[in-house]
C-alpha positions, 0 to 999 in steps of 0.5 A, a space after each residue: 532215520 527210523 527210530 524203531 525197526 519196522 519188524 516191531 510194528 505191533 509194539 505201539 498198539 500192544 503198548 496201548 493195549 497194556 494200558 487197559 490191562 484190567 479189561 484184558 486180564 478179566 477177558 483172558 481169565 474168562 477165556 479158559 472158563 468158557 473153554 473148560 465149560 464147553 469141554 465138560 459138556 461132551 463128557 457129561 453127554 457121553 456118560 449120560 448116553 452110557 447110563 441110558 445104554 446100561 439102564 440108568 435112572 431118572 435121578 441120574 439123568 435129571 442130575 446130568 441135565 441140571 449139570 448141563 444147564 449150569 455149565 451152559 449158564 457159566 459158558 454163556 456168561 463167561 463168553 459174553 464178559 470175555 468178549 465184551 471186555 476184550 473187544 472194548 479194549 481193542 476199540 479203545 486201542 483203535 481210538 487212541 491209535 488214531 488220536 496218536 497218529 493224528 497228533 503225530 501227523 500234525 507235528 510233521 514238517 510241511 516238507 513231508 506233506 509236500 511229498 505225501 498223498 492225502 488218500 494214502 494217509 486216510 487209508 492208513 488212518 482208517 482201514 489199516 487201523 481197523 485191521 490192527 484192531 483185529 489183532 488187539 481184540 478178536 484175534 486175542 479172544 479167539 486165539 486164546 480160546 483156540 489155545 485152550 480148546 485144542 491142547 485140552 481137547 487133544 489131551 482129553 482124547 489121548 487119555 481116552 483112546 490113543 488110536 482114535 486120537 492119532 487118526 485125527 492128528 494126521 489131518 491136523 499135521 497136514 493142515 499146519 504144513 499147508 498153512 506154513 506154505 501159504 502164510 508168506 504169500 498171504 503177507 505179500 498180497 495183503 501188503 499189495 492190497 493195502 497199498 492199492 486201496 491207498 492209491 484208490 483213496 488218493 485218486 478219489 480224493 483228487 477227483 472229487 476235490 477237483 471235480 470242477 476242473 475235471 468237468 470243465 475240461 471234459 476229462 470225466 471219461 479220462 478220469 473215470 478210466 484212470 480210476 477204473 485202472 486203479 480199481 482193477 489193480 485193487 480188484 486183482 490184488 484182492 482176488 488173489 488175496 481172497 483165493 489164498 484166504 479161501 484156500 485157508 478156510 477150505 483147508 480148515 473146513 475140510 480138515 475137520 471133516 477128514 478128522 471126523 471121518 477118521 474118528 468114526 472109522 477108527 473109533 467104530 472099530 474100537 467100539 466093536 472091539 470093546 476098547 471104548 463105549 458108545 458114550 466115549 465115541 460120542 465124547 470124541 465126536 463132541 470134542 471134535 465138534 468143539 474143535 472145529 470152530 477153533 480150527 476155522 478160527 486158526 485158519 482165519 487168524 493165520 489169514 488175518 495176521 499177515 494183513 494186520 501186520 502189513 497194516 501195522 507196518 504201514 502205520 508205523 511207517 508214518 510214526 517213523 517220520 521225524 516230527 518237526 523239532 519243538 524245542 527252542 526259545 519262546 522270547 517276547 518278540 516285537 517282529 524286527 526282521 533281518 536276513 543276512 546272506 540268506 541262501 535256501 534250496 528246497 530238498 531235492 531241488 537242483 538250484 537255490 530258490 533264494 540266493 544271498 538275500 539280505 535286508 533289515 526291517 524294523 518292527 511296525 514297518 512294511 516290506 514289499 516283495 515283488 518279482 515274477 512267479 517263482 522268483 522266491 517271494 513265497 519262499 521267503 514267507 515260508 522261511 519266516 514261518 519256519 515251514 522249512 529250515 533256513 541255513 543257520 545264521 541267515 534269518 533273524 527275528 528280534 536278533 534271534 536266529 529263527 532256528 533257535 526259536 520254537 516253531 510254535 512261538 515263531 508262528 504265533 508271531 505272524 498271521 498269514 493270508 496265502 494266495 490260495 487260502 484254505 477254507 473249512 466247510 463251515 460258516 464265513 464267520 467261523 472261517 474268519 474266527 479260525 485264527 482264534 478259537 472258532 468255537 468261541 464267540 469273538 467280539 462282533 465289533 472286531 469281526 465286523 471291523 476285520 470283514 470291512 477292512 478286507 472289503 468282504 462286507 460288500 459281498 455279504 448281501 450276495 450270500 444267502 445267510 451273510 456271515 452265517 453262510 456255509 461255504 462248502 468244502 474248501 470254500 467251493 461256493 465262494 469265488 476266488 476273490 471272496 476266498 482270499 478276502 475271507 483269508 485276509 479278514 481271518 489274518 486281520 482278526 488274529 491281531 498278531 504282531 506280524 502280518 504276512 500277505 502272499 499275493 492275497 489280492 491277486 483275484 480282486 478287481 482294482 476298486 476292491 483292491 483300493 478298499 482293501 489297501 485303505 482298510 489295511 492302512 487303518 488296521 495295521 495298528 503298528 504291525 510288521 507287514 510283509 507283502 508279496 505281490 505282483 501288483 506294485 500298487 499293493 507295495 507302493 507304500 512299503 518302507 522297503 521293497 525287494 525286487 526278486 529275479 531268479 531268487 536274487 534281490 536285483 533292486 531294493 529301496 522304497 517306491 520313490 527310490 526305485 522309480 528314480 533308478 529306472 530299473 526293473 521296478 520302474 519299468 513294471 510300474 510304468 506298464 501297470 500304470 498304463 494298463 490301469 489307465 487303459 482299463 479305466 478309459 475302456 470302462 469309461 467309454 463303455 459307460 458312455 456308450 451305455 448311456 447313449 
């Protein structure tokens, strides 16, 4: 449930802006200073014109020029300082909003990221935050200037001559009515434009990340057409938005021209009638010239505020997602594992992924999870890490219900090597060190030991710079097996009490598998190991093996006991053993043929 109505979308950035109240106060106090200096200049020029018309002296003209020079200096300096302080404050708000949004996203549950779109998140963190910044800085600056110039200018004009002022107010009223009609449509199309750019970003992120798949299946034209469709939607939304904003700008520009025409017509008759002087008419035109820019800013502000509001709403939608609960115990854990009738169903799923799973594993032992794809192996690992919430009283670590343990404390217990590892665009060494502090230089001996245990050392001569080779985005320059072994070395180097291997050896050959299994036996160092694998040779030495089928444990026991039962495990073991023997025979035959 939302923690705050989305109608208060600007509440958060405004709260951040209040942290910089000194800069904002200085900037806002100087806005009326440069506005007042600007309004004083037309009056001095008008009086000087009247003096020249009626035989003014050189000294009076010189005094007026010096006064204008002083006002120009005050106006320029105050405008510079106010602009700098307010824009600086808005940039600080932008930075803090991005920092807060990043920190919040990092705390969200994994289940939310299963449904979220990366491109849309990127769009909200960049373009939407930039639009919100306009309200916190430029609009605050120009809006404050407009609020000073327009009322003050109109007041000065009323004190000089009412008919001339009323001639200008008619056009102003028409402008405000038109803007009131356009603002709701601006808001609607601003939101559509923001959503469209999010879809474009998402599609681009997917296409470029999966460019090898796109090219492999000759789907370039299809993906280009799909991107063109999304770009066209973005174009159409922006064209509609541009038309509305252009209408706003055209109205503000044309209004200033109409106002000037009215002032010249009515003011000219007033001068001829002797009601005002030529200098006073010049003051009117000077005030209108000063008010032209605020009118344009007013139109720009009214056009930008709906876009900024739509962006702020999209940002606040991310903040409304409840973060993962951080509360819980942080006891000293040895990594005894127990499940009691564990049944779990993914949010939105029709059937449970795990049904009535029970087992006990002492610290330092090895648990093997085998079964077909989708049988529930990876789900059990995800629940151990509390990526998803198991039912209360069903999953325990050292006798503690995992729901009572703080997620951070629970995850610090395990090192995970997933089937599809994520590698950063950095060196092989830094990717291995990521389990600790990648910026810190880990013990080289420990690093080499972990690399050797993962059988990654045999591939280092093939890499251009060995451990210092940049692997590219998502490890794109490495093979699937190499990426898995980097991930395994990372988990081994972390030296945590628990080690979770999710089909980590699925992309390696049998010889490399044997090396890795030997390395794992050497590097266990009393760790509790949970291995999910299709290859039964990986779990053959496990203290307990669970055989999954459709989320249920069909068989359990150690390797020998399961072979004696002659069930699913024994059948799968026989098939895999025969397949390996056949592969070895074929390899030997091929070697003999090559020798002959």
